[in-house]
C-alpha positions in Angstrom: 20.4 0.9 13.9 17.3 -0.6 12.2 18.6 0.4 8.7 20.5 -2.9 8.5 17.2 -4.8 8.4 15.8 -2.8 5.4 15.9 -4.7 2.1 18.2 -3.3 -0.5 19.1 -4.9 -3.8 21.2 -8.0 -3.3 20.5 -8.1 0.5 20.5 -11.9 0.7 21.5 -11.7 4.3 18.2 -10.1 5.1 16.2 -12.6 3.1 17.9 -15.6 4.7 17.4 -14.0 8.1 13.7 -13.5 7.4 13.1 -17.1 6.3 15.0 -18.6 9.3 14.1 -16.4 12.2 10.8 -14.9 11.4 9.4 -15.9 14.8 11.7 -13.6 16.7 11.4 -10.5 14.5 9.1 -8.8 16.9 12.0 -8.6 19.4 14.6 -7.8 16.8 12.8 -5.1 14.8 9.8 -3.3 16.3 6.7 -2.6 14.2 7.0 0.6 12.3 10.8 0.6 12.1 10.8 0.8 8.3 8.3 3.7 8.3 10.3 5.4 11.0 13.4 5.1 8.9 11.5 6.4 5.8 10.2 9.5 7.7 13.6 10.2 9.0 14.9 9.9 5.4 12.4 12.4 3.9 11.3 14.6 6.8 14.2 14.2 9.2 11.6 13.1 11.7 12.5 10.3 14.2 9.4 10.1 16.3 6.6 7.8 15.4 3.9 6.3 17.5 2.3 3.6 15.3 0.0 2.6 18.1 -1.9 5.9 17.6 -2.8 5.0 14.1 -3.6 1.5 15.0 -6.1 2.8 17.6 -7.7 5.1 15.0 -8.4 2.2 12.8 -9.7 0.1 15.7 -12.1 2.8 16.6 -13.3 3.5 13.0 -16.9 2.3 13.2 -17.4 3.4 9.6 -14.9 0.8 8.3 -16.0 -1.8 10.9 -19.7 -1.7 9.9 -19.1 -2.1 6.2 -16.5 -4.8 6.6 -18.7 -6.9 9.0 -21.6 -6.5 6.6 -19.6 -7.8 3.7 -18.3 -10.8 5.7 -21.8 -11.7 6.8 -23.0 -11.6 3.2 -20.1 -13.8 2.1 -18.7 -11.1 -0.2 -15.2 -11.3 1.3 -13.3 -14.2 2.8 -13.3 -14.2 6.6 -9.5 -14.0 7.2 -9.9 -12.7 10.7 -12.1 -13.6 13.7 -13.2 -10.0 14.1 -12.8 -6.5 12.7 -10.5 -5.7 15.6 -8.3 -8.7 14.7 -7.4 -7.0 11.4 -5.5 -4.4 13.3 -5.1 -5.5 16.9 -1.9 -7.5 16.3 0.4 -4.6 15.5 3.4 -6.7 14.5 1.5 -8.9 12.1 -0.4 -6.0 10.4 2.2 -3.2 10.9 3.2 -3.1 7.2 -0.4 -2.4 6.0 -1.0 0.1 8.8 2.4 1.8 8.1 2.2 2.2 4.4 -1.5 2.5 3.7 -2.6 4.5 6.7 0.2 5.9 8.9 2.3 7.2 5.9 -0.7 9.1 4.5 -1.5 10.5 8.0 2.1 11.6 8.3 2.7 13.1 4.8 -0.8 14.4 4.2 -0.8 14.0 0.4 -3.2 16.0 -1.7 -3.5 13.3 -4.4 -3.0 9.6 -4.2 -3.2 7.3 -7.3 -3.6 3.5 -7.0 -4.0 0.7 -9.5 -6.0 -2.3 -8.4 -8.9 -1.9 -6.1 -10.8 -5.3 -6.0 -13.1 -5.3 -2.9 -11.6 -2.0 -1.6 -10.0 -3.0 1.6 -6.8 -1.1 1.1 -8.7 1.6 -0.8 -10.9 2.2 2.3 -7.9 2.4 4.6 -6.3 5.1 2.3 -9.6 7.0 2.2 -9.9 6.8 6.0 -6.5 8.3 6.4 -7.3 11.1 4.0 -10.6 11.8 5.9 -8.6 11.9 9.1 -6.3 14.4 7.5 -9.4 16.4 6.3 -7.7 16.8 2.9 -6.7 14.8 -0.2 -8.2 12.7 -2.9 -7.7 9.1 -4.2 -7.9 8.1 -7.8 -8.3 4.3 -8.4 -7.7 2.6 -11.7 -9.0 -1.0 -11.9 -10.5 -3.7 -14.1 -13.3 -5.8 -12.5 -11.7 -8.7 -10.5 -12.3 -12.1 -12.0 -10.8 -15.3 -10.6 -8.2 -16.9 -13.0 -7.6 -13.7 -14.9 -4.9 -11.0 -14.5 -3.3 -12.9 -11.6 -6.5 -12.7 -9.5 -7.6 -15.6 -7.3 -10.9 -13.9 -6.4 -13.9 -12.6 -8.2 -16.2 -9.7 -7.4 -19.5 -10.8 -5.9 -22.5 -10.8 -8.3 -23.9 -7.3 -8.9 -21.0 -5.7 -6.9 -18.6 -3.2 -8.3 -14.9 -2.7 -7.5 -14.5 -1.0 -4.1 -17.7 -2.1 -2.5 -16.0 -1.9 0.8 -15.6 1.9 0.4 -18.0 3.6 2.8 -20.4 6.2 1.4 -19.0 8.7 3.8 -15.6 8.6 2.1 -16.7 8.5 -1.6 -16.5 12.2 -2.1 -12.7 11.8 -1.8 -12.6 9.0 -4.3 -12.8 8.5 -8.0 -12.8 5.1 -9.6 -11.7 4.9 -13.3 -12.5 1.6 -14.9 -10.0 0.3 -17.4 -6.4 -0.9 -18.0 -3.8 1.2 -16.3 -1.8 1.1 -19.6 -4.6 3.1 -21.1 -5.3 5.4 -18.1 -2.3 5.8 -15.9 -0.2 8.3 -17.9 -3.0 10.8 -18.3 -4.0 10.3 -14.6 -0.4 11.1 -13.4 0.0 14.1 -15.8 -3.3 15.9 -15.2 -2.4 16.8 -11.6 0.7 16.3 -9.5 0.6 12.9 -7.7 2.1 12.6 -4.2 1.8 8.9 -3.7 1.4 6.1 -6.3 0.4 2.6 -5.3 0.7 -0.5 -7.5 -1.6 -3.4 -6.7 -2.9 -4.5 -10.1 -1.6 -7.1 -12.6 1.4 -8.8 -11.0 3.4 -9.8 -14.0 7.0 -8.6 -14.5 6.2 -6.7 -17.6 3.2 -4.9 -16.1 4.8 -4.1 -12.8 8.0 -2.7 -14.2 5.9 -0.6 -16.7 3.8 0.9 -13.8 6.9 1.6 -11.7 8.8 3.4 -14.5 5.7 5.3 -15.7 5.1 6.6 -12.1 8.8 7.4 -11.7 8.9 9.4 -15.0 5.7 11.3 -14.3 6.2 12.2 -10.6 8.5 14.7 -8.9 11.4 14.2 -6.6 10.5 13.3 -3.0 7.2 11.7 -4.0 6.4 8.1 -3.0 5.9 4.8 -4.9 4.4 1.9 -3.0 4.0 -1.6 -4.4 2.3 -4.8 -3.2 3.7 -8.2 -4.0 7.2 -7.1 -4.7 8.5 -10.6 -4.0 6.5 -12.2 -6.8 9.2 -11.5 -9.4 12.3 -9.3 -10.0 10.4 -6.2 -11.3 10.7 -4.2 -8.1 14.3 -5.3 -7.5 15.3 -4.3 -11.1 13.4 -1.0 -10.9 15.1 0.0 -7.6 18.5 -1.1 -8.9 18.4 0.5 -12.3 17.2 3.9 -10.9 19.5 3.7 -7.9 16.7 4.0 -5.4 16.3 2.7 -1.9 13.6 0.2 -0.9 11.9 0.3 2.5 10.2 -2.9 3.5 8.6 -3.8 6.8 9.6 -7.1 8.5 6.0 -8.0 9.2 5.3 -8.0 5.4 8.4 -7.5 3.1 6.1 -8.2 0.2 5.2 -4.5 0.3 7.9 -2.2 -1.0 8.2 1.6 -0.7 10.6 4.0 -2.3 11.2 7.8 -2.6 11.6 9.2 -6.1 14.9 10.9 -6.8 15.8 11.7 -10.4 19.4 11.9 -11.4 20.7 15.3 -12.4 
C-alpha cells in the first residue's frame, strides 16, 4: 500500500502532499517503506527491520570516535548534538540509513562506485556496511572540495584529504581516485562489474545526467543507481522518464533517488 507514496515522474500529488503535510509523514509512511518496496521489487523480500541497522550504526564506536574527533577539531560542522543524534531519530535519518547502509547490508554488493566524497561521512557509512558484510570494495572518485566551486558550499580543512572521516580500519576496502568523473568513471565501471553506483559529485544538470546515463550504459540489469540531490534540477526526472525506470525515494528525504537498472530488449 505504500507504493502510492513513491515518487514517479509527474507525481505532483506526492510533491504537494510532501510540502503541505510533512509533519505527519511519520504516521502516514513508516521509515524504511521505500527500501522495503525496493527489496520486494528486486528480491521479492517483504521483511525489513530498519531498527537493526540503526542500532548497528549507533553502536559503531569506530565511526563515533573519528566523527567526534573531527567535530572537536572543527573539521566538520556540528549539525547534531551528539554522534547518536545522527542516527537516533530513525524517521529523520531513515533515507540515509536505508540507502547508504541498510541497502548494502541487504544486497551485499561486491563492488560499489561513488562520485563525490568530501569529508567522507557517507563514504564511511558505506564502508561500515561492507565491513559488516565481511565482503565488498568501494571505489570513490572525487576532486578536492572547495567552497564556491563545483556547487560546493564547504572546503576541505587545511592539510586534510578527501575522506578524512574514513577510519583506518576500513581503508583496506576503499580506493580513492582523485580526478574528474568524466575522465575516470567509464574506465572504473568497465574494469570490473559494479553492483551499486552512487552520484554525489557536481550537481549541475549536464553533469548529473551524464553520470546517470554513463552508469546505466555500463552496468547490468538489476544493479542499483543512487543519487543525492535529485530535486536540484530535472536531471533525475528526465533520466528516469527517458529510460522508463522507477524511482524509489524515502519520505524522510526525497532528495535521494534510487532506481534499478533495466535495459530494454
